[in-house]
N, CA, C and O atoms as a GROMACS GRO file, in nm:
protein
  364
    1MET      N    1  29.084  19.575  12.707
    1MET     CA    2  29.208  19.646  12.770
    1MET      C    3  29.316  19.541  12.768
    1MET      O    4  29.296  19.421  12.787
    2THR      N    5  29.434  19.598  12.742
    2THR     CA    6  29.544  19.555  12.719
    2THR      C    7  29.608  19.481  12.849
    2THR      O    8  29.616  19.547  12.952
    3GLU      N    9  29.640  19.392  12.848
    3GLU     CA   10  29.742  19.330  12.948
    3GLU      C   11  29.857  19.388  13.016
    3GLU      O   12  29.963  19.390  12.954
    4LEU      N   13  29.851  19.441  13.146
    4LEU     CA   14  29.943  19.506  13.192
    4LEU      C   15  30.114  19.451  13.149
    4LEU      O   16  30.207  19.529  13.128
    5GLY      N   17  30.120  19.313  13.142
    5GLY     CA   18  30.258  19.241  13.106
    5GLY      C   19  30.287  19.287  12.965
    5GLY      O   20  30.402  19.311  12.929
    6THR      N   21  30.182  19.299  12.884
    6THR     CA   22  30.232  19.305  12.734
    6THR      C   23  30.247  19.454  12.732
    6THR      O   24  30.336  19.482  12.651
    7ILE      N   25  30.199  19.555  12.784
    7ILE     CA   26  30.232  19.709  12.802
    7ILE      C   27  30.397  19.732  12.858
    7ILE      O   28  30.488  19.800  12.810
    8ARG      N   29  30.393  19.669  12.943
    8ARG     CA   30  30.546  19.681  13.026
    8ARG      C   31  30.647  19.610  12.941
    8ARG      O   32  30.766  19.638  12.953
    9SER      N   33  30.598  19.501  12.838
    9SER     CA   34  30.718  19.424  12.783
    9SER      C   35  30.759  19.513  12.660
    9SER      O   36  30.874  19.511  12.617
   10ALA      N   37  30.657  19.594  12.605
   10ALA     CA   38  30.662  19.665  12.499
   10ALA      C   39  30.742  19.787  12.542
   10ALA      O   40  30.822  19.829  12.458
   11ILE      N   41  30.734  19.849  12.654
   11ILE     CA   42  30.795  19.932  12.667
   11ILE      C   43  30.941  19.940  12.703
   11ILE      O   44  31.014  20.037  12.686
   12ILE      N   45  30.976  19.813  12.758
   12ILE     CA   46  31.109  19.788  12.803
   12ILE      C   47  31.194  19.726  12.678
   12ILE      O   48  31.317  19.724  12.675
   13SER      N   49  31.119  19.681  12.586
   13SER     CA   50  31.175  19.627  12.486
   13SER      C   51  31.235  19.729  12.384
   13SER      O   52  31.314  19.690  12.298
   14GLY      N   53  31.199  19.854  12.393
   14GLY     CA   54  31.251  19.956  12.314
   14GLY      C   55  31.164  20.003  12.206
   14GLY      O   56  31.202  20.094  12.131
   15GLN      N   57  31.041  19.944  12.191
   15GLN     CA   58  30.951  19.953  12.049
   15GLN      C   59  30.932  20.093  12.014
   15GLN      O   60  30.893  20.124  11.901
   16PHE      N   61  30.960  20.192  12.116
   16PHE     CA   62  30.886  20.318  12.104
   16PHE      C   63  30.974  20.427  12.087
   16PHE      O   64  31.085  20.428  12.140
   17THR      N   65  30.926  20.528  12.009
   17THR     CA   66  31.009  20.666  12.009
   17THR      C   67  31.008  20.728  12.145
   17THR      O   68  30.933  20.690  12.235
   18ASN      N   69  31.109  20.843  12.155
   18ASN     CA   70  31.082  20.936  12.252
   18ASN      C   71  30.969  20.982  12.284
   18ASN      O   72  30.923  20.979  12.398
   19ASP      N   73  30.908  21.031  12.176
   19ASP     CA   74  30.768  21.099  12.149
   19ASP      C   75  30.668  21.010  12.192
   19ASP      O   76  30.571  21.051  12.254
   20GLU      N   77  30.683  20.885  12.162
   20GLU     CA   78  30.552  20.771  12.203
   20GLU      C   79  30.571  20.775  12.364
   20GLU      O   80  30.473  20.780  12.438
   21LEU      N   81  30.692  20.772  12.406
   21LEU     CA   82  30.735  20.767  12.526
   21LEU      C   83  30.693  20.869  12.641
   21LEU      O   84  30.662  20.849  12.758
   22ASN      N   85  30.703  20.973  12.575
   22ASN     CA   86  30.645  21.113  12.628
   22ASN      C   87  30.521  21.110  12.658
   22ASN      O   88  30.474  21.118  12.772
   23SER      N   89  30.445  21.092  12.525
   23SER     CA   90  30.314  21.062  12.547
   23SER      C   91  30.246  20.966  12.645
   23SER      O   92  30.139  20.991  12.702
   24ILE      N   93  30.318  20.853  12.660
   24ILE     CA   94  30.274  20.752  12.782
   24ILE      C   95  30.291  20.826  12.881
   24ILE      O   96  30.193  20.850  12.951
   25ALA      N   97  30.423  20.885  12.915
   25ALA     CA   98  30.415  20.952  13.041
   25ALA      C   99  30.295  21.051  13.081
   25ALA      O  100  30.234  21.052  13.187
   26GLU      N  101  30.280  21.122  12.984
   26GLU     CA  102  30.167  21.204  13.001
   26GLU      C  103  30.045  21.134  13.018
   26GLU      O  104  29.962  21.200  13.081
   27ALA      N  105  30.010  21.028  12.984
   27ALA     CA  106  29.897  20.957  13.018
   27ALA      C  107  29.874  20.899  13.130
   27ALA      O  108  29.760  20.877  13.170
   28VAL      N  109  29.992  20.863  13.201
   28VAL     CA  110  30.000  20.822  13.331
   28VAL      C  111  29.974  20.917  13.428
   28VAL      O  112  29.893  20.901  13.519
   29LYS      N  113  30.069  21.058  13.402
   29LYS     CA  114  30.028  21.150  13.477
   29LYS      C  115  29.895  21.224  13.493
   29LYS      O  116  29.853  21.294  13.585
   30PHE      N  117  29.838  21.183  13.370
   30PHE     CA  118  29.700  21.257  13.363
   30PHE      C  119  29.585  21.145  13.452
   30PHE      O  120  29.482  21.179  13.510
   31ALA      N  121  29.635  21.024  13.441
   31ALA     CA  122  29.549  20.934  13.500
   31ALA      C  123  29.564  20.948  13.663
   31ALA      O  124  29.463  20.948  13.734
   32ARG      N  125  29.695  20.961  13.718
   32ARG     CA  126  29.715  20.978  13.839
   32ARG      C  127  29.623  21.088  13.883
   32ARG      O  128  29.534  21.078  13.968
   33SER      N  129  29.656  21.193  13.815
   33SER     CA  130  29.556  21.315  13.881
   33SER      C  131  29.418  21.290  13.888
   33SER      O  132  29.353  21.357  13.969
   34GLN      N  133  29.351  21.193  13.807
   34GLN     CA  134  29.233  21.180  13.822
   34GLN      C  135  29.209  21.102  13.934
   34GLN      O  136  29.122  21.147  14.009
   35ILE      N  137  29.262  20.998  13.967
   35ILE     CA  138  29.264  20.949  14.073
   35ILE      C  139  29.285  21.043  14.230
   35ILE      O  140  29.229  21.034  14.339
   36THR      N  141  29.344  21.091  14.200
   36THR     CA  142  29.362  21.217  14.303
   36THR      C  143  29.250  21.304  14.298
   36THR      O  144  29.214  21.338  14.411
   37LYS      N  145  29.190  21.346  14.214
   37LYS     CA  146  29.055  21.426  14.211
   37LYS      C  147  28.934  21.359  14.240
   37LYS      O  148  28.832  21.408  14.286
   38ARG      N  149  28.958  21.225  14.202
   38ARG     CA  150  28.832  21.162  14.251
   38ARG      C  151  28.820  21.114  14.426
   38ARG      O  152  28.721  21.115  14.499
   39ASN      N  153  28.944  21.080  14.452
   39ASN     CA  154  28.954  21.021  14.613
   39ASN      C  155  28.924  21.192  14.660
   39ASN      O  156  28.808  21.206  14.700
   40THR      N  157  28.985  21.285  14.662
   40THR     CA  158  28.979  21.420  14.743
   40THR      C  159  28.816  21.460  14.720
   40THR      O  160  28.763  21.533  14.804
   41HIS      N  161  28.746  21.417  14.620
   41HIS     CA  162  28.605  21.455  14.631
   41HIS      C  163  28.510  21.336  14.686
   41HIS      O  164  28.390  21.363  14.695
   42SER      N  165  28.547  21.224  14.719
   42SER     CA  166  28.502  21.123  14.771
   42SER      C  167  28.501  21.085  14.881
   42SER      O  168  28.405  21.028  14.931
   43LEU      N  169  28.607  21.109  14.940
   43LEU     CA  170  28.653  21.092  15.076
   43LEU      C  171  28.643  21.190  15.181
   43LEU      O  172  28.710  21.292  15.168
   44ARG      N  173  28.568  21.176  15.288
   44ARG     CA  174  28.549  21.251  15.414
   44ARG      C  175  28.582  21.230  15.530
   44ARG      O  176  28.583  21.111  15.559
   45PRO      N  177  28.614  21.314  15.625
   45PRO     CA  178  28.682  21.267  15.772
   45PRO      C  179  28.608  21.168  15.819
   45PRO      O  180  28.490  21.177  15.786
   46GLY      N  181  28.637  21.073  15.887
   46GLY     CA  182  28.582  20.952  15.930
   46GLY      C  183  28.585  20.859  15.874
   46GLY      O  184  28.586  20.757  15.942
   47ASP      N  185  28.586  20.840  15.700
   47ASP     CA  186  28.604  20.727  15.622
   47ASP      C  187  28.708  20.650  15.660
   47ASP      O  188  28.817  20.695  15.698
   48ALA      N  189  28.675  20.520  15.650
   48ALA     CA  190  28.787  20.414  15.679
   48ALA      C  191  28.887  20.413  15.540
   48ALA      O  192  28.836  20.426  15.429
   49VAL      N  193  29.013  20.400  15.558
   49VAL     CA  194  29.078  20.406  15.419
   49VAL      C  195  29.186  20.285  15.474
   49VAL      O  196  29.199  20.236  15.586
   50LYS      N  197  29.250  20.260  15.359
   50LYS     CA  198  29.416  20.204  15.376
   50LYS      C  199  29.509  20.253  15.256
   50LYS      O  200  29.480  20.298  15.145
   51PHE      N  201  29.598  20.236  15.303
   51PHE     CA  202  29.723  20.273  15.195
   51PHE      C  203  29.844  20.195  15.208
   51PHE      O  204  29.869  20.156  15.322
   52THR      N  205  29.928  20.164  15.109
   52THR     CA  206  30.042  20.081  15.109
   52THR      C  207  30.160  20.181  15.103
   52THR      O  208  30.155  20.274  15.022
   53SER      N  209  30.270  20.166  15.186
   53SER     CA  210  30.379  20.276  15.173
   53SER      C  211  30.464  20.232  15.050
   53SER      O  212  30.492  20.116  15.020
   54PRO      N  213  30.498  20.340  14.988
   54PRO     CA  214  30.560  20.311  14.882
   54PRO      C  215  30.736  20.253  14.910
   54PRO      O  216  30.807  20.186  14.834
   55LYS      N  217  30.762  20.299  15.027
   55LYS     CA  218  30.914  20.286  15.084
   55LYS      C  219  30.909  20.181  15.141
   55LYS      O  220  31.013  20.119  15.120
   56SER      N  221  30.820  20.111  15.223
   56SER     CA  222  30.837  19.994  15.341
   56SER      C  223  30.768  19.861  15.240
   56SER      O  224  30.818  19.751  15.221
   57GLY      N  225  30.654  19.908  15.192
   57GLY     CA  226  30.542  19.822  15.154
   57GLY      C  227  30.452  19.761  15.255
   57GLY      O  228  30.368  19.674  15.229
   58VAL      N  229  30.472  19.807  15.358
   58VAL     CA  230  30.379  19.817  15.448
   58VAL      C  231  30.222  19.840  15.432
   58VAL      O  232  30.208  19.934  15.355
   59THR      N  233  30.118  19.800  15.468
   59THR     CA  234  29.989  19.826  15.433
   59THR      C  235  29.933  19.883  15.556
   59THR      O  236  29.945  19.815  15.658
   60PHE      N  237  29.872  19.998  15.564
   60PHE     CA  238  29.835  20.077  15.690
   60PHE      C  239  29.685  20.084  15.648
   60PHE      O  240  29.651  20.083  15.530
   61LYS      N  241  29.604  20.090  15.745
   61LYS     CA  242  29.436  20.103  15.789
   61LYS      C  243  29.433  20.206  15.877
   61LYS      O  244  29.510  20.209  15.973
   62GLY      N  245  29.337  20.307  15.852
   62GLY     CA  246  29.292  20.417  15.916
   62GLY      C  247  29.180  20.494  15.907
   62GLY      O  248  29.082  20.454  15.842
   63THR      N  249  29.182  20.594  15.961
   63THR     CA  250  29.080  20.689  15.916
   63THR      C  251  29.116  20.810  15.865
   63THR      O  252  29.224  20.854  15.903
   64VAL      N  253  29.045  20.882  15.781
   64VAL     CA  254  29.067  21.000  15.726
   64VAL      C  255  29.028  21.105  15.834
   64VAL      O  256  28.917  21.112  15.885
   65ALA      N  257  29.152  21.199  15.865
   65ALA     CA  258  29.124  21.280  15.946
   65ALA      C  259  29.101  21.437  15.886
   65ALA      O  260  29.025  21.518  15.939
   66LYS      N  261  29.176  21.461  15.774
   66LYS     CA  262  29.141  21.577  15.684
   66LYS      C  263  29.166  21.562  15.528
   66LYS      O  264  29.261  21.497  15.484
   67VAL      N  265  29.092  21.612  15.464
   67VAL     CA  266  29.123  21.601  15.333
   67VAL      C  267  29.146  21.708  15.274
   67VAL      O  268  29.063  21.799  15.284
   68LYS      N  269  29.296  21.729  15.179
   68LYS     CA  270  29.347  21.832  15.150
   68LYS      C  271  29.340  21.850  14.998
   68LYS      O  272  29.252  21.784  14.943
   69ILE      N  273  29.417  21.928  14.922
   69ILE     CA  274  29.419  21.935  14.781
   69ILE      C  275  29.452  21.862  14.717
   69ILE      O  276  29.387  21.840  14.614
   70LYS      N  277  29.576  21.784  14.748
   70LYS     CA  278  29.634  21.658  14.681
   70LYS      C  279  29.661  21.534  14.782
   70LYS      O  280  29.684  21.418  14.750
   71TYR      N  281  29.650  21.598  14.931
   71TYR     CA  282  29.686  21.459  15.002
   71TYR      C  283  29.577  21.465  15.122
   71TYR      O  284  29.507  21.560  15.158
   72ILE      N  285  29.584  21.335  15.169
   72ILE     CA  286  29.482  21.283  15.269
   72ILE      C  287  29.559  21.252  15.423
   72ILE      O  288  29.647  21.170  15.447
   73LEU      N  289  29.491  21.350  15.516
   73LEU     CA  290  29.583  21.292  15.665
   73LEU      C  291  29.510  21.175  15.686
   73LEU      O  292  29.389  21.172  15.667
   74VAL      N  293  29.562  21.095  15.716
   74VAL     CA  294  29.506  20.958  15.763
   74VAL      C  295  29.571  20.910  15.913
   74VAL      O  296  29.691  20.888  15.931
   75ALA      N  297  29.462  20.899  16.020
   75ALA     CA  298  29.484  20.874  16.142
   75ALA      C  299  29.506  20.718  16.114
   75ALA      O  300  29.431  20.654  16.041
   76THR      N  301  29.626  20.657  16.185
   76THR     CA  302  29.625  20.528  16.211
   76THR      C  303  29.673  20.492  16.371
   76THR      O  304  29.706  20.583  16.447
   77PRO      N  305  29.672  20.348  16.414
   77PRO     CA  306  29.732  20.333  16.520
   77PRO      C  307  29.868  20.355  16.541
   77PRO      O  308  29.913  20.377  16.653
   78GLN      N  309  29.939  20.351  16.434
   78GLN     CA  310  30.092  20.390  16.461
   78GLN      C  311  30.116  20.550  16.450
   78GLN      O  312  30.224  20.600  16.480
   79GLY      N  313  30.025  20.612  16.413
   79GLY     CA  314  30.063  20.723  16.403
   79GLY      C  315  29.968  20.819  16.266
   79GLY      O  316  29.888  20.755  16.197
   80ARG      N  317  29.986  20.953  16.244
   80ARG     CA  318  29.899  21.039  16.144
   80ARG      C  319  30.029  21.046  16.023
   80ARG      O  320  30.150  21.068  16.037
   81TYR      N  321  29.960  21.022  15.922
   81TYR     CA  322  30.025  21.001  15.775
   81TYR      C  323  29.977  21.120  15.680
   81TYR      O  324  29.857  21.146  15.681
   82ASN      N  325  30.046  21.181  15.614
   82ASN     CA  326  30.009  21.294  15.508
   82ASN      C  327  29.996  21.192  15.384
   82ASN      O  328  30.112  21.155  15.364
   83VAL      N  329  29.926  21.141  15.309
   83VAL     CA  330  29.929  21.041  15.220
   83VAL      C  331  29.886  21.113  15.106
   83VAL      O  332  29.789  21.188  15.108
   84PRO      N  333  29.975  21.086  14.979
   84PRO     CA  334  29.924  21.116  14.837
   84PRO      C  335  29.787  21.080  14.827
   84PRO      O  336  29.758  20.981  14.894
   85ALA      N  337  29.687  21.138  14.757
   85ALA     CA  338  29.551  21.127  14.754
   85ALA      C  339  29.522  20.999  14.660
   85ALA      O  340  29.428  20.924  14.684
   86ASN      N  341  29.611  20.978  14.548
   86ASN     CA  342  29.614  20.872  14.445
   86ASN      C  343  29.664  20.764  14.501
   86ASN      O  344  29.643  20.670  14.425
   87LEU      N  345  29.739  20.721  14.625
   87LEU     CA  346  29.789  20.602  14.710
   87LEU      C  347  29.652  20.569  14.805
   87LEU      O  348  29.667  20.465  14.869
   88VAL      N  349  29.532  20.630  14.824
   88VAL     CA  350  29.440  20.590  14.926
   88VAL      C  351  29.334  20.509  14.889
   88VAL      O  352  29.263  20.534  14.792
   89GLU      N  353  29.323  20.433  14.946
   89GLU     CA  354  29.184  20.348  14.879
   89GLU      C  355  29.098  20.347  15.007
   89GLU      O  356  29.135  20.340  15.124
   90ALA      N  357  28.965  20.356  14.953
   90ALA     CA  358  28.850  20.369  15.081
   90ALA      C  359  28.840  20.178  15.083
   90ALA      O  360  28.858  20.094  14.996
   91VAL      N  361  28.806  20.170  15.212
   91VAL     CA  362  28.764  20.005  15.274
   91VAL      C  363  28.631  19.991  15.324
   91VAL      O  364  28.593  19.883  15.368
   0.00000   0.00000   0.00000
């Protein structure tokens, strides 16, 4: 597998056409949807999970309260959060 830095450098340097960039974006969307499906099928209420807030960068740990189609309701000591399934990791 290619190193992440090499991929980022190639994209930033502008070596790709618009069609190639669209293809890359579609591949990323597909990969995210696969993570969502995997998490929604594997997680159950009561499972210990963690997630990092994209806005603040803070990592929260908690338990799954409910599994929805694309979101996981996570109960933490700070409160309940409706988190996109692709951001949740089992601990």
